[in-house]
N, C-alpha and C positions, 0 to 999 in steps of 0.2 A: 504494500500500500504506500501511498505517497501524498505529499502536500502539493496541491495545485497552486502555483504562484503566478499571478499575472504581473506584468510590468517589470520583469527581471532584467530587461535591457535599459531600464530607466535608472535615475539617480538613487532614489530611496529603495526601489525594488532590487537593485544590484547589491546594496548593502544588506538587505534582508536575506537574499540568496546566499551571500558570502557567510553571514552569521549562521544560517541553517546548516550549511556545508561544514562549517568549523565546529559547531556546538552540538549537532544532533547526528544521528546515524540514518535519518530518514532519506528516502528518495524524493526528488523534486520533479513534478510534472510542470514543464514550462511551455507556455504558448509564445512562440516567436514568429513575427511576421517576416517571412523570407520566401524567395522563389525556389530555393534548393537547400538540402541539408547543410552543405558547406557554407552557404551564405548565412544560415542560421547560426552555425558554429562560430563564424567570424564575428557576427553581431554580438553574440554572447561573450566571446573572448574580449572584445572591445569594452564591454560593460564591466567585466569582472577583473580586468588586469590591474585596476586600482587596488584590488584586494589580494591577488595571488599571482604567482609566476606561471609561465606556460606549462611546465611539467605538472604542477598541481592542478591546473585547469584541465589538462588532458586526462589526468587520472579521474577527476570528478565527472568529466564528460563520458568516460568509459564505464563508470560504476554507479554514479549517483543521479545522473540527469537523464530524463526522458524529454526530448524536444518534440513538440507538436507544431508543425508548420501551419499556422492559421492566422485569422484576423479576428480580433475581439468582437467586432460589430457584426460579423457574418452569422447566419443561422448555423448553429452547432460549430461556430468558429470557422466555417468553411471546410471542415474536415470531412474526409470520406467516412462512410457509416462505420466501417470497421475500426478506424482510428478513434472516432468519437466514442464508440462502445468501450474501447480499451481505456480511454481517458476516464469515463464514468466508472468502470470496473476497478481501476487502480487508485482513484482519488478518495481519500478518507477525511480530508480537511482542505479548506480553501483560505488563502490569503489573497484578497483582491486589492492590488496596489496600482494597477494601470489606470491612468486618467489622462484626459486632455487638460493641460494647464494653460491653454490658449484663452486667456480671459477676454480677448477681443473678439473671439469668434463664437457666436451662439451656435452655429452649425456644428462646429467641431465638438463643442461641449455636449450638445444634444446627442450626437452620434456616439461618441466614446463613453461619456459619463452616464448616459441613460441607456442607449441601446446596448452598449457593451456590458454594463452592469447587469442588465436584464439577462443577457446570455450566460453570464457567470452564475447568476441566481438559478437559472434553469438547469445548468449543470449540477448545482447543489441539490436541486429538487430530485433529479434523476439518481444521483448518488445516494441521497437519503432514502429514496424508495427502494433502491436495489440492495443496499447493505448498511445503510446508516451513515450519517455525516457527523463526525466528532465536533467540528467547530467551523464556523464561517467568520473570518476576520475581515473587516472592511476598513480600508484606509481612506478616511474622509479628510476634513479640514475644519479648523476653527472658524473659517469664513462662513460656515452654515449659520452662525449666530446673526448674520445680517449686519446692517448698519448700526454701529454702536459708538458711544463716545464716553470716555472717562468712567469706565466700568471695570469691575472684576466679575468675570462670567464663570459660572459653574456648569458642569456637564449637563445636568438635568434641566437647566433653565435656558440652554443655548438657543433652541429652536423655537421661534415665535413666527407662526405662519402669517401674521399680520404685519410683520416687519419687512421693510424693503431690503433687497439684496444688493451687494456691491457690484456684482457682475455675473455673467452667465456661468462661470466656473462655480461660484458659491451656490447659485440657484440649483444647478443640476446635481451638485454633490449633496445638497440638502434633500432633494427628492430621491436620490439613490439610497440614502439611509432609510427613507420612508418605504421605498419598494422592498428593501431587505426585510424590514420588520413585518410588512404586510404579507409577503410571499413565503417567508421561511420562519413563521412564528414558533415552530416547534423544534428548531435547531439552535444549539448554543451559539450565541453571536457575540462578537466583540467589535465595537466601533472605536477606531483610533482617529483622533483629530489633532494632527500636528499644527503648530502655529507657523511662524516664518522659519523655515528650515534653511540654515545658512552655515556651511562649513562643517568640518569634522574637528572635534576638540582634541583628537589624538595626533593629528598631522596637518600640515598646511596644504597638501595636495587635494585638488578637487577636479572633477570633470563636469561640474555644473556651474555655469557662469552668468546666467541671465540676472539673477538677483545680485550676484557678486559685482557685476558691472555697475549696477545702480548704486550699490554700497560704496564702491571705490570712487565713483564720481562724486558722491556726496561727501565722502571723507576728505576729498581734496579741495573743497570749497572753503573760502575764508569766512563766509557768512552762511548760516543755515536758517531756512524759513520754518523752524520748529520752536516749540516751547521747551526750554532746556530741562525742565523737570518732568516732561512727559516720558512715559515708559514705552519701550518697544519690546514685544514678546518674541525673542529669537531663541531657537533651540538648535543644538548641533545634530547633524544627521546620525551620528553614532548612537546618541541617546534614543532617538526615534526608532532606529532599526532594532536596537537591543530590546527596547520595551515591546515592540511588536512580536519579535521572535520569542521572547521569554513568556509573554502572556498568552500568545497563541498556543504554546505547548503546555501551558499550565492546565492541570485538570479542571480546576474550578477557580477562575479569576474572581476577585471579590465584587467586581462591577461589570456592567455591560459596556459602558462608555468611558473613555479615558481621553483627557486633554494631554497631548504630548507637547509640553510647553514649559516655559520658565516660570509661569505663574506670577505670584506676588514677588518672586525673586528677580523679575525682569528689571533690567537696568535702564536708567534714564539716559537721554541723549547727552547730558552733561558728563555722566560717568563714562560713557563710551568714547566721547571725543577726548576727554582728558587722558584715558588709557592709550588711545592711538597717538595723541600728541607726545606723550611721554616716551612711547616706544620709538617714535621717529625723531625725537629731539626737536620738535617744532612747537609753535604756539597753538593752542586750541582755538577753534573758530569762534566767532561771535554768533549769538542767536538773535534773530529778528523775526518774531512771530508775525509781525505786520506784513512781511513779504510772502506769507503763505498763499494768499489768494492770487497776487500777481505771478508768483512762481507757477501755480497750477494753470493759470491762463496762458502763460508762455509755453509751458510744456504741452498743453492741449493744441496750441497753434502749430508748434513745431513737429508734433507727432505725425508720422506718416510721410514726412518730407524726405527727400533723397539725402544720401550721405550719412556719415557717422552721427552727426548731430540729430538728424531725424530718427535714426535707429535708437539712439540713447533716449530721446524724448519719448518715443513709443514705450520703451521699457519703464521710464519714470511715470508715464501716464497710468500704467497698469498698477504700479506698486505704491505710488504716493498715497492713495486712500488708506492703505494698510499701515503706512508710516505716520499718519496724522490722527488715528482714532484714539490713541492713548487708552487702549483697552488691553487688559491681560486676562489670561484664561487659567483659572485655578488648576494647579497640577498636584494637589494633595493626594489624589487617588493613586496616580502612577508613582509618585515619590514614595508612598507607603509600600506599594507592591515591589518596586525595584530596590527599596531601602537606600536610595540615594537620589540626589537631585542632579539635573544637568549642569554641566560646567557653564559659567557665565560667559557671554560672548566676548567680554573685555579680555578674558584670559587667552583667547586664541585668535582674535580678529586681526592682529597685526601680521602674524605668519600667513594667514589666508590672503590678506591684502598684498603682501610682498610676493608670494608665489604667483598670484594672478597677474600682477603687473609685469613681473619678470618673464612670464611665459605668454604675455600678450593675450590673456584670456583664452588660452587653448591648453589642452592636456597633451603631453608628449606620448601619444599612443604608440605602442609597438605593433608592427605589422605581423600578420600571421607568418610563422616561420616557414620558409620555403621548403625545407627538408622534412616538414611534418605532414605535408599533404598526402603522400602515398601511404604512410603508416598510421594515419589518424584513425582511431576507432570511431565507429558510428555510435551515436547515442542510442539508448535502449528503444526509444520510440520509433527509430528508423528501421527496427527489425521486428515490428509487431506482427505476430501471426494473424493472418486473415481468416 
């Protein structure tokens, strides 16, 4: 039997896969969008090389990974009937991490976050009916809480259907949670809601740069359009992935919903800028909250324009609302379960900034070894008996 994990080639999903491979003996069923087994192998290697070397990856591919070539939004993921039956037969729990983070595209969020989640839920229903489903873990977002200001939000009071949403991403993730509770009411469920996931507290390397680019740009400004005592809820990806893998495998987690966040320990802009200034030997920026609205107007005007400035403005347009809401998400539940809190962003933000700048916001990926192609073992799913 195996854990079915979606989103394994994404940022958080790859961390989850790496944790499961390192800390459990379970097989992973992975859905990878690719035209051929080799393309799927290479996509997965690209995602996991941040976590392991090629010999280790090759060993996992031969012994612990079943790769199914499919699309999250297709009926039965676009798999042939025999492949889908094998996926159902061998899946005894699900971690659904895949999502469209394209906050600008309603179409993308509807397709991936709603249609895709429905297909994963249907797989769970088939597995439940055939042999039972141990747990369905769904990776959501704190953004399901909708538009907030100056609040501490607890898990059970997050969703208010009368409250406006920030964007299509938040709206579709909120409804995905609703679908899961309505369609799989008799299966143990765990809902994980990460806050702003930025960097890894153990190391400076990252292969996720969209939010980092916005952070680095803002960190370089002499004046910031924020209130200095506002808090921003940032959590490292290693804490998020560790919580998901630990609680998914736990027989009886204490709760159904967890905020994966810094909670009341979230740092203020003043704390973060002072830490960065000290690390760089520079003066910390000034704060001018009166520039908040002019900044937003400028960003909205420049977003979508050509060139680097337009691209950066588009990123800032997406993330600025999340940086201005001064809202944190109580993390007492996950801190109690994990018996520790996440590392504060100020402890690891400078190494992240330095790595990103020095590598021009790209990760130095290693190519697939040329001498590995002939001897590369097939993953288990490629040898499914029909």
